[in-house]
N, C-alpha and C positions, 0 to 999 in steps of 0.2 A: 619552514612551511611555506608553499607558494600560495598566491592569491587562489589558484584553481582548487587546491586543496582545500583551503579555508571553504570556498563556496560549496565544494563538495559536502564538507561537514555540516555546513548551514542547512542545505538540501536535505541531507540524511536526518539531521535532527528535526526539521519541519515535518518530514514524513513520520518520524517516530511519534511527535506529539499529536499529529492528525490521526495515527492510525490508533493510539490509544483513546483519543476522543471518540472515534468511531465504535471502538470496542466496549467501551464503559458506558457511552452515553446514547450515541445514535442508533446503533444495531438493536440493543435491548428496548430502546423506545418504540419500535416497531411492534412489539407484542403488547403495548399499551394502547394502541390505537384500534378503534373499531375498524372492521375490515373495509366499509366504503370510504372512510377518511384516509386510511392508508393507502388505498389504491390511488388517490387523488395527491397525497402528499408523496408518495414515494417516485411518482414521475418527476414532480418539481425536486425533490432531494438529489436524485441521481443526474438530473441536468446540471444543477449547481454544483454538486461535489465534484463532478467531472472537470469543470472550470478550474477548480483548485487542484485537484490530484494529477491530471493528466500532463499539465506543464512540469510539475515537480517530479514525477517519475520519468518523463522524457528527458529532463535535464539530468536526473540522477543517472540514467543508464548511458546517456551520451557523454557525460563528464567522466564516468567511472572507465568507460571504454578508452576515451581519449587519454586519460591519465595512465592506463595500463599500456597502450600502445606506445605512448611516448616515454615511458619509464626506461630508465638507464639499465636497470636490472628488473627482472619479473619477480616480484615479491609474492610470495603464496598468498599473503593476506589480500593483496589486489585481486588475485584470481579468484579466491573465495568470495570476497565481497562482490565481484561481477556475476559470479555464479549464483549468488544469493538474491541478486537484483533480478537476474534473468528467470530464476525460479519463481520469484514473486510475480514477475509479468505473466509467467505461464499460469500459474494458479489464478491470477485474476481474471485472465481471458477465459480460461477453461472450467473454471470453478465458479468463481464470484460473479462474474456477468451474468452467467446462466442462472445463477440463484436470483440475482435481480430481475431478469427477465421473468423468472416464474412467478416472483411476487407481482410483476405488473401484470402478468396474465390471471393470477389468482390470489389476489390479497387476502383471502379467507384461509388459506393453507398456512396455518402456524407451523406445521413441521417445518417448512421450508425457511421459515424466518428463525427457527431455533437452530436449523443446521447452519444458518447464516453467522449466527454469532457463536456457536460452538466451533465452526471450522475456520473462523477468521483468526483465532488464536495462532494459526500457522502464518499468516501473514504479519501479525504482531511480532512474533519471533524473528522472522525474516528481515524486517525493517530494523528491529534492535540489533541483530546480529551485523548486519550491515554497518549500521553505525559504529558499533564496537570496533569492528575490523578496521574501519577507517580512522577512528581515535588511535587505536594502538599503533597503526601504521604512521600516522603523521606526527605522534608525539612520542 
């Protein structure tokens, strides 16, 4: 295993841990806030979590792309992992960022908050499968 593959696994694992914390702790907690408190907290949360998540997701897609392009042979697991990463980006930008924007606009809408928790299982699955693909590939 190369140092870049090890870094890929560490990034993938970090994102797995993070998404499980978001899914089991952070997103469900939105439903426990009073609407006026959630409105204030949510703006702070999204700004702070972006500082953590964005570099990890950028590094993940950049490194997976680099490793695939520079691979001696195109392993199907590398292609699947990169596809999962791309799908996760699409879900994030076209489904989850709009959910967060809707919460910012109307923190009283509990339906959006529940949809966020329910639909985020897709991203949990994507991050976990990406990690499993890379573990399988590198070991």
